[in-house]
Every structure is written in C-alpha cells, then in structure tokens.
C-alpha positions as CSV (number, residue, x, y, z in Angstrom):
1,M,0.0,0.0,0.0
2,H,1.4,3.4,-1.0
3,S,1.1,6.0,1.7
4,S,-1.2,9.0,0.9
5,F,0.2,12.5,0.9
6,K,-0.9,14.5,3.9
7,N,-1.0,18.2,4.5
8,K,1.6,19.3,7.0
9,A,1.3,23.0,6.6
10,R,0.7,23.8,10.3
11,Q,3.7,21.9,11.5
12,R,5.9,23.3,8.8
13,L,4.9,26.9,9.6
14,A,5.7,26.5,13.2
15,A,9.1,25.1,12.4
16,L,9.7,27.8,9.8
17,L,9.0,30.6,12.3
18,C,11.5,29.1,14.8
19,A,14.1,28.4,12.1
20,C,14.0,32.0,10.7
21,T,14.9,33.4,14.0
22,F,17.7,30.7,14.2
23,A,19.0,31.7,10.8
24,L,19.3,35.4,11.7
25,V,21.6,34.5,14.6
26,A,23.6,32.0,12.6
27,A,24.1,34.4,9.8
28,G,26.2,36.6,12.1
29,C,23.9,38.9,14.0
30,H,25.7,40.0,17.2
31,N,25.6,42.4,20.1
32,D,26.9,45.9,19.9
33,N,29.9,45.1,22.0
34,Q,33.3,43.6,21.5
35,D,32.1,40.1,21.1
36,S,28.9,38.4,19.9
37,G,28.4,35.9,22.7
38,F,27.9,33.2,20.1
39,G,29.9,30.9,17.9
40,V,28.8,28.6,15.1
41,T,28.9,24.8,14.9
42,W,28.8,23.4,11.4
43,T,26.8,20.3,12.2
44,T,27.2,17.4,9.7
45,L,25.7,14.0,9.5
46,S,27.1,10.9,7.8
47,L,27.4,7.1,8.1
48,A,30.3,5.7,10.1
49,D,30.3,2.5,8.1
50,D,28.5,1.2,5.0
51,V,24.8,0.6,4.3
52,G,25.2,-3.2,4.8
53,P,22.0,-5.0,3.9
54,F,19.8,-1.9,4.1
55,T,18.3,-0.4,1.0
56,S,16.5,2.4,2.9
57,Y,16.7,3.8,6.4
58,V,14.4,6.8,6.6
59,V,14.0,8.3,10.1
60,S,13.5,11.7,11.6
61,I,16.4,13.4,13.4
62,D,14.7,15.8,15.8
63,S,17.3,17.8,17.6
64,V,20.8,18.2,18.9
65,V,21.3,19.3,22.6
66,L,24.8,20.3,23.7
67,V,25.8,20.3,27.4
68,G,28.1,23.1,28.4
69,K,30.2,23.8,31.5
70,L,28.6,27.2,32.0
71,N,25.2,27.1,30.3
72,G,24.2,23.5,30.9
73,A,22.0,22.0,28.2
74,I,21.2,24.2,25.2
75,T,19.3,23.2,22.0
76,A,21.8,23.7,19.1
77,V,19.4,22.3,16.4
78,G,15.7,22.1,17.1
79,V,14.2,21.6,13.7
80,P,13.2,18.0,12.9
81,E,14.4,16.7,9.6
82,T,13.6,13.5,7.6
83,V,16.7,11.8,6.4
84,D,17.5,8.6,4.5
85,L,20.7,7.5,6.2
86,T,21.6,5.1,3.4
87,K,22.3,8.2,1.2
88,L,25.0,9.4,3.5
89,Q,27.5,6.6,2.8
90,N,29.7,8.5,0.3
91,I,29.0,12.1,1.4
92,S,28.4,14.0,4.6
93,E,25.4,16.4,4.8
94,L,25.5,19.8,6.5
95,W,22.6,19.6,8.8
96,A,22.9,23.1,10.3
97,A,25.1,26.2,10.6
98,A,24.0,26.4,14.2
99,S,24.4,29.5,16.4
100,V,25.6,28.4,19.9
101,P,26.3,30.4,23.0
102,V,30.0,30.7,23.9
103,D,30.9,27.9,26.3
104,T,33.0,24.7,26.5
105,Y,30.7,21.8,25.6
106,T,31.4,18.3,27.0
107,S,28.6,16.2,25.4
108,A,25.9,16.1,22.8
109,L,22.5,14.5,22.8
110,I,21.0,13.7,19.4
111,T,17.4,12.5,19.2
112,L,16.1,10.2,16.5
113,D,12.4,9.5,15.9
114,Y,11.4,6.0,14.5
115,T,7.7,6.6,14.7
116,S,7.3,6.9,10.9
117,A,10.5,5.1,9.9
118,Q,10.8,3.4,6.5
119,I,13.5,0.7,6.8
120,S,14.0,-1.8,4.1
121,V,16.6,-4.6,3.6
122,M,17.8,-6.5,0.5
123,V,16.3,-10.0,0.1
124,N,17.4,-11.9,-3.1
125,G,18.4,-8.6,-4.8
126,A,15.2,-6.8,-4.0
127,P,14.1,-4.4,-1.2
128,V,11.7,-5.7,1.4
129,K,10.1,-3.5,4.1
130,A,11.3,-4.7,7.5
131,T,9.4,-5.0,10.9
132,I,11.1,-2.5,13.3
133,V,11.5,-3.3,17.0
134,D,13.7,-2.2,19.9
135,P,15.6,-4.8,22.0
136,S,12.5,-5.3,24.2
137,G,10.4,-6.2,21.1
138,A,8.4,-3.0,21.3
139,T,8.0,-0.6,18.4
140,P,10.5,2.2,18.8
141,T,9.5,5.9,18.9
142,V,11.7,8.7,20.1
143,V,15.2,7.5,21.0
144,P,17.9,9.8,22.5
145,V,21.6,9.1,22.0
146,T,24.2,10.8,24.3
147,V,27.8,11.1,23.2
148,N,30.7,12.6,25.2
149,F,33.4,14.5,23.4
150,D,37.1,13.5,23.7
151,T,38.2,15.4,26.8
152,S,41.2,16.8,24.9
153,N,39.0,17.9,22.0
154,L,35.9,19.4,23.6
155,L,33.6,21.7,21.6
156,N,35.1,25.1,22.6
157,L,33.5,28.3,21.5
158,V,35.2,31.4,22.8
159,P,34.2,35.1,22.7
160,T,35.0,36.7,19.4
161,F,33.7,39.7,17.4
162,A,30.9,39.1,14.9
163,T,30.7,35.4,15.6
164,S,33.9,34.6,13.8
165,N,34.4,31.4,16.0
166,A,33.1,28.5,14.0
167,V,33.8,24.8,14.7
168,P,32.9,21.6,12.7
169,L,30.7,19.2,14.7
170,A,30.5,15.8,12.9
171,F,27.9,13.2,13.9
172,N,28.3,9.7,12.5
173,F,25.6,7.1,12.6
174,D,27.0,3.5,12.7
175,M,24.6,1.4,10.7
176,S,26.1,-2.0,11.7
177,A,26.5,-1.2,15.4
178,S,22.9,0.3,15.5
179,N,21.0,-2.6,14.0
180,N,20.5,-6.3,14.0
181,V,18.7,-7.9,11.1
182,N,16.9,-11.2,11.5
183,F,16.3,-12.6,8.0
184,A,14.6,-15.8,9.4
185,T,11.4,-13.9,9.9
186,S,9.1,-12.8,7.1
187,P,9.3,-10.0,6.6
188,P,12.8,-9.5,8.1
189,T,13.0,-8.0,11.6
190,V,15.3,-5.1,12.3
191,T,16.2,-4.5,16.0
192,V,17.3,-0.9,16.4
193,K,19.7,0.3,19.1
194,P,21.2,3.5,17.7
195,F,24.9,4.1,18.1
196,M,26.6,7.3,17.1
197,S,30.0,9.0,17.5
198,V,30.7,12.8,17.5
199,S,33.8,14.8,17.0
200,T,35.1,18.3,16.3
201,T,38.1,16.7,14.3
202,A,36.4,13.9,12.5
203,N,38.7,12.0,10.0
204,D,36.6,12.1,6.9
205,N,37.6,13.0,3.3
206,R,34.1,12.7,1.9
207,L,32.6,15.7,0.1
208,I,30.1,17.7,2.2
209,R,26.7,18.3,0.6
210,V,25.1,21.7,1.5
211,R,21.6,22.3,0.2
212,G,19.5,25.4,0.3
213,P,18.1,28.4,-1.6
214,L,20.3,31.2,-2.9
215,I,20.5,34.5,-0.8
216,N,23.1,36.4,-2.8
217,S,26.4,36.1,-4.7
218,S,29.4,38.2,-5.6
219,V,31.2,37.4,-8.9
220,N,34.0,39.8,-7.9
221,A,34.6,38.2,-4.5
222,G,34.1,34.7,-6.0
223,T,31.4,33.7,-3.5
224,Y,27.8,32.9,-3.1
225,T,25.6,32.4,0.0
226,I,22.6,30.3,0.8
227,V,20.2,29.5,3.6
228,V,20.9,26.0,4.8
229,R,18.0,23.7,4.1
230,P,19.3,20.1,4.5
231,F,18.2,16.7,3.3
232,F,14.7,16.9,1.7
233,D,13.5,20.0,3.5
234,E,11.5,22.5,1.5
235,V,10.6,25.1,4.1
236,N,13.0,25.5,7.1
237,S,16.2,27.5,7.4
238,I,19.0,26.4,9.7
239,G,21.6,29.0,9.4
240,T,23.5,30.4,6.4
241,M,26.6,29.3,4.5
242,T,28.9,31.0,2.0
243,F,30.9,29.1,-0.6
244,F,34.0,29.9,-2.4
245,N,34.2,29.5,-6.2
246,G,37.3,28.1,-7.8
247,P,38.6,27.9,-11.4
248,S,37.5,24.3,-11.5
249,T,34.2,24.5,-9.7
250,I,31.6,22.9,-11.9
251,Y,28.1,24.5,-12.1
252,T,25.1,22.6,-13.6
253,L,22.2,25.1,-13.6
254,N,18.9,24.8,-15.4
255,G,20.4,22.1,-17.6
256,T,23.5,24.0,-18.6
257,T,27.0,23.2,-17.3
258,S,29.9,25.7,-17.0
259,V,33.0,26.0,-15.0
260,G,34.6,28.6,-12.7
261,T,33.6,32.3,-13.0
262,P,31.2,31.8,-15.9
263,G,29.2,29.3,-13.8
264,L,29.1,31.6,-10.8
265,T,28.1,34.4,-13.1
266,Q,25.2,32.3,-14.4
267,L,24.1,31.5,-10.8
268,S,24.3,35.2,-9.8
269,Q,21.7,36.0,-12.5
270,T,19.0,33.7,-11.0
271,S,16.4,34.6,-8.5
272,A,17.4,34.8,-4.8
273,G,15.1,32.9,-2.4
274,T,13.7,30.6,-5.1
275,T,16.8,29.1,-6.8
276,M,17.6,25.9,-5.0
277,T,21.2,24.8,-4.8
278,A,23.2,21.8,-3.6
279,A,26.9,22.3,-3.3
280,Y,29.3,19.4,-2.9
281,T,32.2,20.9,-1.0
282,T,35.5,20.4,0.6
283,F,36.4,22.0,3.9
284,L,39.7,23.7,5.0
285,P,40.2,25.1,8.5
286,T,41.5,28.7,8.4
287,S,42.8,31.1,11.0
288,T,40.8,34.3,12.0
289,L,41.8,37.7,13.1
290,A,41.3,36.6,16.7
291,P,44.6,34.9,17.8
292,G,44.3,31.2,18.2
293,I,40.7,31.1,16.8
294,N,40.1,29.1,13.7
295,A,37.1,29.0,11.4
296,G,37.0,27.3,7.9
297,V,36.4,27.7,4.2
298,F,33.9,25.6,2.2
299,S,35.0,25.4,-1.4
300,A,32.5,24.0,-3.9
301,A,33.8,21.1,-6.0
302,Y,30.5,21.1,-8.0
303,V,27.1,22.7,-7.7
304,I,23.7,21.5,-8.9
305,A,21.1,24.3,-9.0
306,G,17.9,25.5,-10.4
307,S,15.6,23.2,-12.3
308,T,18.4,20.8,-12.7
309,L,18.2,20.1,-8.9
310,E,14.4,20.7,-8.3
311,D,11.6,23.0,-9.2
312,F,8.0,23.7,-8.1
313,F,6.3,21.8,-10.8
314,T,7.9,18.3,-10.6
315,D,8.5,15.6,-8.1
316,G,11.8,13.7,-7.8
317,M,12.8,10.0,-8.0
318,E,16.3,8.7,-7.2
319,G,17.3,5.1,-7.8
320,D,19.1,2.6,-10.1
321,V,18.0,1.7,-13.6
322,I,17.8,-2.1,-13.8
323,A,16.1,-2.4,-17.2
324,R,14.9,-0.2,-20.1
325,N,12.1,-1.0,-22.5
326,G,12.0,1.7,-25.2
327,N,11.6,4.9,-23.3
328,V,10.5,3.4,-20.0
329,L,13.2,3.0,-17.3
330,T,12.6,0.4,-14.5
331,V,14.1,1.9,-11.4
332,R,15.0,-0.3,-8.3
333,G,15.3,1.2,-4.8
334,G,13.6,4.4,-5.8
335,T,13.0,7.2,-3.4
336,L,10.1,9.5,-4.3
337,F,10.3,13.1,-3.1
338,A,7.0,14.9,-3.5
339,N,7.8,18.6,-3.0
340,L,4.5,20.2,-2.2
341,A,3.3,17.4,0.0
342,Q,6.7,17.3,1.8
343,V,6.6,13.5,1.5
344,I,9.6,11.2,1.2
345,Q,8.5,7.7,0.2
346,Y,10.9,4.7,-0.4
347,E,9.6,2.4,-3.0
348,N,9.9,-1.3,-2.3
349,L,8.3,-2.1,-5.7
350,D,10.3,-1.2,-8.8
351,S,9.2,2.2,-10.2
352,Q,8.9,3.4,-13.8
353,V,10.3,6.6,-15.2
354,T,9.4,7.6,-18.8
355,V,11.8,9.7,-20.8
356,G,11.8,11.1,-24.3
357,P,13.4,13.7,-26.6
358,G,12.1,16.5,-24.4
359,T,13.9,15.1,-21.3
360,Q,16.6,17.4,-20.1
361,V,19.7,15.2,-19.2
362,T,22.7,16.3,-17.2
363,A,25.7,14.6,-15.6
364,D,26.7,15.5,-12.0
365,G,30.1,16.9,-11.4
366,I,31.3,16.5,-15.1
367,A,32.9,19.7,-16.6
368,A,32.5,18.6,-20.2
369,P,30.0,15.8,-20.4
370,G,29.5,16.1,-24.2
371,P,26.0,16.0,-25.8
372,L,23.5,14.3,-23.5
373,N,20.0,13.2,-24.3
374,F,17.4,10.7,-23.2
375,N,19.4,7.9,-24.8
376,S,22.3,8.7,-22.5
377,I,20.5,6.8,-19.8
378,S,21.2,3.1,-19.9
379,V,20.8,0.0,-17.7
380,G,23.1,0.1,-14.7
381,Q,23.0,3.9,-14.3
382,H,22.2,5.7,-11.0
383,I,19.8,8.5,-11.6
384,T,17.7,11.3,-10.1
385,A,14.7,12.1,-12.3
386,R,12.2,14.9,-12.1
387,G,8.7,14.7,-13.5
388,L,5.0,14.3,-13.0
389,Y,4.1,11.6,-10.4
390,S,1.3,9.1,-10.7
391,L,0.4,5.8,-9.1
392,S,-0.7,2.8,-11.2
393,A,-3.6,0.6,-10.3
394,A,-1.0,-2.1,-9.3
395,G,0.6,0.4,-6.9
396,V,3.6,1.1,-9.0
397,T,5.1,4.6,-8.7
398,M,5.4,6.2,-12.2
399,L,7.2,9.4,-13.1
400,D,6.7,11.2,-16.5
401,S,10.0,12.9,-17.2
402,T,9.3,13.5,-20.9
403,G,9.0,17.3,-20.4
404,S,6.2,19.6,-21.6
405,S,5.2,23.2,-21.6
406,A,3.9,22.7,-18.1
407,D,7.0,21.1,-16.5
408,T,10.7,20.4,-17.0
409,G,11.2,16.7,-17.2
410,S,14.8,16.0,-16.4
411,V,17.3,13.3,-15.4
412,R,20.6,13.7,-13.7
413,I,23.0,10.8,-14.3
414,Q,25.2,10.3,-11.3
415,S,28.4,8.5,-10.6
416,T,27.9,4.7,-10.4
417,Q,30.2,2.2,-8.8
418,L,31.0,-1.2,-10.3
419,Y,32.5,-4.1,-8.3
420,G,33.9,-7.2,-9.9
421,S,37.0,-9.3,-10.6
422,L,39.4,-8.4,-13.4
423,I,39.4,-10.7,-16.4
424,S,41.9,-8.8,-18.6
425,S,43.1,-5.3,-19.3
426,G,44.8,-3.4,-22.1
427,T,45.5,0.1,-23.2
428,G,42.5,2.2,-22.4
429,S,40.2,-0.8,-21.5
430,L,39.5,-3.7,-19.2
431,A,37.0,-6.6,-18.9
432,L,35.3,-7.3,-15.6
433,N,33.5,-10.2,-14.2
434,L,30.8,-7.9,-12.9
435,Q,29.3,-8.7,-9.5
436,A,27.4,-5.6,-8.4
437,F,26.4,-2.0,-9.3
438,N,26.5,0.0,-6.2
439,T,24.9,-2.4,-3.7
440,W,22.7,-4.3,-6.2
441,P,23.8,-7.7,-7.5
442,S,24.4,-7.8,-11.2
443,S,21.9,-10.6,-11.5
444,V,18.9,-8.2,-11.1
445,Y,19.9,-6.2,-14.3
446,N,18.4,-6.8,-17.7
447,F,20.9,-5.4,-20.2
448,A,18.6,-5.8,-23.3
449,G,19.0,-2.8,-25.5
450,N,22.3,-1.6,-24.1
451,G,24.3,-2.9,-27.1
452,V,24.4,-1.7,-30.7
453,T,22.9,-5.1,-31.5
454,A,21.4,-7.8,-29.3
455,A,24.6,-9.8,-29.5
456,Q,26.5,-6.8,-28.2
457,D,24.3,-6.2,-25.1
458,S,26.2,-5.8,-21.9
459,K,27.1,-9.1,-20.2
460,A,27.9,-9.3,-16.5
461,A,30.3,-12.2,-17.1
462,N,32.4,-10.0,-19.5
463,Y,31.6,-6.4,-18.8
464,L,33.7,-4.1,-20.9
465,V,35.0,-0.8,-19.4
466,N,36.5,2.1,-21.2
467,T,39.4,3.4,-19.0
468,G,40.7,6.0,-21.3
469,A,43.9,7.7,-20.1
470,L,43.5,6.5,-16.5
471,T,46.5,4.9,-14.8
472,L,45.3,1.5,-13.7
473,P,46.3,0.0,-10.4
474,A,48.5,-3.1,-10.4
475,A,46.2,-6.0,-10.8
476,V,46.2,-9.5,-12.3
477,A,43.3,-11.6,-13.5
478,G,41.0,-12.5,-10.6
479,D,41.9,-9.4,-8.5
480,P,38.9,-7.4,-7.3
481,L,38.4,-3.9,-8.7
482,W,36.1,-1.0,-7.8
483,I,35.3,1.3,-10.7
484,D,33.4,4.7,-10.6
485,G,31.9,6.3,-13.7
486,F,28.9,6.3,-16.0
487,T,27.3,3.7,-18.2
488,S,27.6,4.1,-22.0
489,P,24.5,5.5,-23.8
490,F,21.6,3.1,-24.4
491,G,22.1,1.2,-27.7
492,S,25.8,2.1,-28.0
493,A,27.8,-0.7,-26.2
494,P,30.5,-1.8,-26.3
495,P,32.1,-0.5,-24.2
496,D,29.5,-0.9,-21.5
497,F,30.9,1.7,-19.1
498,N,33.1,4.7,-19.0
499,A,35.4,4.9,-16.0
500,Q,36.4,8.0,-14.1
501,A,38.3,6.0,-11.5
502,V,39.6,2.5,-11.1
503,N,40.6,1.3,-7.6
504,A,42.2,-1.8,-6.1
505,E,41.5,-3.1,-2.6
506,P,44.0,-0.9,-0.6
507,S,42.5,2.4,-1.8
508,V,38.8,1.5,-1.4
509,P,37.1,2.4,2.0
510,A,36.5,-0.8,4.0
511,R,34.6,-1.8,7.0
512,L,35.4,-4.6,9.6
513,V,32.3,-5.7,11.4
514,V,32.3,-8.3,14.3
515,S,29.5,-9.5,16.5
516,W,29.4,-11.7,19.6
517,T,26.6,-14.0,20.6
518,G,24.5,-14.0,23.7
519,T,25.4,-11.2,26.2
520,G,28.7,-10.7,24.4
521,T,32.2,-11.1,25.8
522,A,34.5,-9.1,28.1
523,A,37.5,-10.5,26.3
524,P,36.9,-9.7,22.6
525,F,40.5,-9.1,21.6
526,A,43.5,-11.5,21.3
527,T,45.8,-8.4,21.6
528,L,45.1,-4.9,22.8
529,T,48.0,-2.4,22.9
530,P,48.4,1.4,22.4
531,T,49.5,0.6,18.8
532,G,46.9,-1.9,17.6
533,L,44.6,-4.8,18.3
534,T,43.4,-8.1,16.9
535,I,40.1,-9.9,17.3
536,D,40.0,-13.1,19.3
537,L,38.6,-15.5,16.7
538,A,38.7,-18.4,19.2
539,N,36.5,-16.7,21.7
540,A,33.5,-19.0,22.5
541,A,31.1,-16.0,22.0
542,F,32.4,-15.1,18.6
543,G,29.4,-14.9,16.3
544,A,30.5,-13.5,12.9
545,G,33.2,-11.3,11.5
546,S,33.4,-9.8,8.0
547,L,35.5,-7.4,5.9
548,R,33.2,-5.3,3.7
549,I,34.8,-3.5,0.8
550,G,32.2,-1.9,-1.3
551,A,29.9,-4.7,-2.4
552,D,32.5,-7.4,-1.6
553,T,32.2,-9.3,1.7
554,I,35.0,-11.5,3.2
555,D,34.5,-13.7,6.2
556,I,37.5,-12.9,8.3
557,K,37.8,-16.6,9.4
558,T,38.7,-17.5,5.8
559,L,41.8,-15.3,5.9
560,S,45.0,-17.1,6.3
561,V,46.1,-14.6,9.1
562,N,44.1,-12.7,11.6
563,P,44.1,-9.0,10.5
564,T,45.9,-6.5,12.7
565,I,43.8,-3.3,13.3
566,V,45.9,-0.2,13.7
567,P,44.8,3.4,14.2
568,A,44.9,6.0,11.4
569,V,47.2,9.0,12.0
570,A,45.8,12.5,12.4
571,V,46.2,14.5,9.2
572,P,47.1,18.2,9.2
573,A,45.5,20.6,6.7
574,S,47.5,21.9,3.8
575,N,47.9,25.2,5.6
576,G,49.3,23.5,8.7
577,L,46.2,23.8,10.9
578,P,44.6,20.8,12.5
579,L,42.2,19.1,10.1
580,T,41.3,15.5,11.0
581,S,41.8,13.0,13.7
582,P,40.5,9.4,14.1
583,V,37.4,8.9,16.2
584,F,37.2,5.8,18.6
585,S,34.1,5.2,20.6
586,V,32.8,2.8,23.2
587,G,29.4,2.6,24.9
588,P,25.9,1.2,24.9
589,G,23.5,1.9,22.0
590,A,20.4,3.8,22.9
591,I,17.5,1.5,23.6
592,T,14.3,3.4,24.7
593,E,13.0,6.8,25.5
594,A,14.7,6.5,28.9
595,A,18.1,8.0,29.3
596,T,21.0,5.5,28.8
597,A,24.7,5.8,29.6
598,A,26.8,8.0,27.3
599,I,28.9,6.8,24.5
600,L,32.5,7.9,25.0
601,S,34.5,9.3,22.1
602,F,38.3,9.5,21.8
603,N,40.7,11.0,19.2
604,G,43.7,9.3,20.7
605,F,44.1,5.5,20.4
606,A,46.2,5.1,23.6
607,A,43.5,6.8,25.7
608,Y,40.8,4.6,24.0
609,V,42.7,1.4,24.8
610,T,42.9,2.5,28.4
611,Q,39.2,3.0,28.5
612,L,38.5,-0.3,26.9
613,S,40.7,-2.1,29.4
614,T,38.8,-0.4,32.3
615,T,35.5,-1.3,30.7
616,F,36.2,-5.0,30.1
617,A,37.7,-5.3,33.6
618,A,34.4,-4.2,35.2
619,P,33.5,-6.7,33.5
620,T,31.3,-5.2,30.8
621,P,30.8,-7.4,27.7
622,A,31.1,-6.1,24.1
623,T,28.4,-7.2,21.7
624,Q,29.6,-5.6,18.4
625,F,32.8,-4.1,16.9
626,V,32.8,-1.9,13.8
627,A,35.9,-0.3,12.2
628,R,36.0,2.0,9.2
629,G,39.2,2.6,7.2
630,F,41.3,0.7,4.6
631,Y,42.4,-2.9,4.3
632,N,45.8,-3.9,2.9
633,S,45.7,-7.6,2.2
634,S,49.4,-7.8,1.4
635,A,50.2,-6.5,4.9
636,N,47.0,-8.0,6.4
637,T,46.5,-4.7,8.1
638,F,43.3,-2.7,8.6
639,T,44.0,1.0,9.2
640,A,41.0,2.4,11.1
641,S,39.9,6.0,11.0
642,S,37.0,5.1,13.3
643,I,36.3,2.3,15.7
644,D,32.9,1.7,17.6
645,V,32.7,-0.9,20.3
646,V,29.1,-1.5,21.4
647,L,28.5,-2.7,25.0
C-alpha cells in the first residue's frame, strides 16, 4: 500500500518561524559590543560505516542538545528533519550552521524518531520493508543518544567579534552497530539500538553536501551564500553558508554546465530565495583575526542548481536503472520526493520513469559531459529524475519525465560504482566479471538494448569498461576492482561503461564488522595495545566477522592470518592547521526513551585502549565491533579512521 500525501502546513509553519529566528543568529547577528556571545557549529551527519543489507533507512532526526560547562543544556538544532541515512555513505550532509552560546561543551544528545521510519533490507536482490522493533520487542519511537566528546578535543566556543568562531561538529551514525537484522522472519525484523559518534576533528575526506536556496552572490569576490536547508527540507532555514568559487568549480544550472567564474556568473543572475542549490564541497580550516581562533572555508567542487536540482512543478525520484524498454526505465530502490506534500517515500516495488526527446539530461560533477539526451540513460546507471508523479492501479510509482510546456522533465545521471574481478586489461580498457552495481547484485539487471545489436548487449560475465587515459592499479586476472563512472549511452555498447576512477583493494574504503553472541564477551581481543589490536577469533562467544569493501564481503575466518587493526594517523591541513583525527568510541547503544549511559569518544588511540581495558575489567561485555578505514591484504593490516565498540 502506498502511503497517501498529507497536509503538514501547520507543523511546517511553526518550524519555519522558529528556524527563521535561528537563521538570523547563525548568519552573524551580534551584540553591539566587543564580542557576539555566540559561535557557530557546522553540524554534519554521515554514516560511520556502509549501508550493509539496508536499502533504505528513513528516520527523523529531531534535535541536537549540547551540554556546556557554564550554560548547561542548550538546543543547538531544534528543527526535525527527515533523512534517509543510506544516502550518507559516500557524502556528509551539512545539517545546520547552528548558532551556539559561547561555552565549552562536553557532550551532545541527538534525538532520533522512529515513529514513521521506513526501513527496508535487501532480500534476493530486491528491497523488502522490514518490521522494526527495539531490544525489548516494542515498536521504537523517540530515541535519544548521548555522546561525550574527547576530553582533549571538547567543543570550545570562545568570545569573538561578529561570531567569527566556527567549529565543525560531525555526527556519524553507525549502521552496523545500531541494528541487528533477522532474515529468518518474514518480513525480516530489524532490531534498532542507535549508536553514534561525534567529533570536532572527524577524520573524513568525503565531500560535504550543502543544500538550500540562494541568498546572494558576488562574482568579484568569488562567493555565493545560501540559507541552509538540508536533506529533503523545503521550508526550514537552519543558518546560512557562504561558498568559495574556484577555477575548476563545476556548475550545472537549469540544464547548462559551466566551470569557474562563468558558472558563478550564471548563478548570480538567478532569483534569490527561489533558486535551490546543492553544493558538494571540501572544507579547509582557516585562522581568523582573533589569535588562536580558527574557522574554515567551504569550497565548492561542483554545484547543482535551479531546475536541474528541483523545481516547483515536478516531483523527484532517485534510484538505479535495472532495465529499459523503449523509453521506459525500470528503477529499483527508488526514493520518491513529492515537493508540495513534503513526503519522502521509499519504493519497495520497482518504479517506472518515462523519458523522451524532451527530457533534459545532465551529468553531476562533469565539466564537459558532451552532448546528452534521453538515450544517455542506460541499464546500470544511477539517476535522479524529475517529472510528474502518478500511481498505477497495481501500486507502481510512475514518473513522467518527458517534459512539456507545463513542466521540465529531467534526469541527472550520477556516478555509479561497479564491483567485480578483473578478467583482462589493455591500453584504455579492461574486462570485468561484474558482481554488483553500487549495492545491487548484477543478476537483477536486464541489459537488453544496451548494445548496438542484441549480440552486443552488456554481459555481467564479460563487462567491458573504457578506462581512457586513467592509470590503472597493479592487478592481475581475478583481482577485485572497484570502478566509478557512467554507463555508455543506451544502444551504444561496447564499451559498456566509461570509467572515471579504477581502484584496487587498498584504496577502497573498507569496514570490519564483528559480532558476539548472547550477552557478548568481556575478552573480545586477542591483543590490545596502544599501537593496535586483533580480534580473538577463538572466543566462544564469537558470532561472525566480515570485511566489507564496497559490495565485496569477506569472512575474516577465511583469511590465512588474523588481520591487525591499527589506528589511522591525524592529518594536518594543507595550511598546517589541525584538520582531521581518528574517532574511537565505546558505549551502549540507545534503547528506549529512557536515558542511557553515554557513548565515550576519543581521538587518541592510547586513551581509547585505556578506557577499553577499564570497561572490560568491570567486566562489561562487548556485543559488536565496527571499524572504518582501509584494508591492505598484502600486509594484512586494517588502518582504522574510526572504531565503535558496542556494549
């Protein structure tokens, strides 16, 4: 049954009035004295690991409360937002540029609301809506998660003039540590026990997506400013943000792509307040005029704006094309975004998107994509389409993206990742035994029509990739490869795919996930020292352990040697200022509406090891272990930028 669209105007208006006040403060309003009394926290949200078996994880994030030494508890973010956490695997999202009173903050409480959650998992290559329970078997509702900052890296906002003190505040939701999936039930049952980490120095090189309507721009200064409106929000305003243009910043606006100053000039000529933008940015800490006080610069790598991103007349659909019949695309794992109704609906049934000669087609983050049209969309491509929504009698979501005088039908083709084993390679090309697109197995794709002839249609067992002038990693037949890029236009294969990056195992983000049975174990590690650790595979409570690298999963018990897990090293910024540090956490996941013990976060591994030793001596058993980083099979070493131990 497809949920009906409901009018939420009253709730949205109340949130909007609150948020507008908030935005004025975050934009830099200050007292007429030497200091403003406020600082800014750039609050981001992302996944600490991968999506695992989840195809959707739509929840509401209600608020962030910070606890300061002087002011006690203050609400830093109080506007509820709907978010699909599975979409935050490869990017971080700026949730708010939050104005916060000057203080030293020791902990944060983030509240999640599962009341209207849409959680689906993959079963035999297709999404299935799961039954959601908490550890007691009850249906979860509002769940608070408390996290303590590293005592050596507390959130410190000091008095400065005009709110120049701004600090990143990164929340990471650990999908594996927060959920247990029972596939033996029908439908599968997901037991939720949210686990998060937080840091002011999070080790994360992912681009940060910052969404919101345009306020103003300055071509001469090379900047533009927006109201922060994150995720799927259409009405609220949670601070402001200014971006810096660069000579290689790519702008795709109203179907036209340009680079650098011409792109910013084009954006500056659009309507403030109504032109929606989404910038994918890097972050660089910078010094301020106040001695010892740092802020930061968000530089846009690429920007999607105007009708290319969204407009008032169409609804959106994001998902993966698993088949194409003529001009009808079959989309799996689609997320429907109905603007006016403010509804986000994950589609467990395959959806249909109709395209045609009038469809406006663009490519995200590509400076010179070449001529694009409706036949640029082929089987295997990840897309976001805009068009007119309807629901068939069979309950199938349909989107007409053909374009007309009444609407702008459009499709953004977006970077897609392949995973498979190398068959052979040559100059400018390789052949892959394809196993997955993104997270979907290759077996669910019907490649009919991709080729110039039926005999040339794409084949998973011999998938042909154009690598152009890319330098390929050292690999031999049978080695796993991860490839980013875009599928070749429909009806043009071979080649089947045009690569933008080809990566071997050591350079692909990996996750190490371990679980223990029953109540867990207070002796989870065979070794635990200030320089590294290993999992005790002989522990009687050991349940399962896997290395997950993209779509590849390896049982760690099948490895010839037990992997050594070592901490990543803090990385300085290019200008010498502090940039990133690893984040190591230990604590219980949140269970119910009642308060639970805090999760403890550390940026130093030695201090983390000391805490773990104290915890296990209590004794307090561990139930799960999740590390994020990179795995080097030659050295059999996992270098972790984050570790979460769930008690």
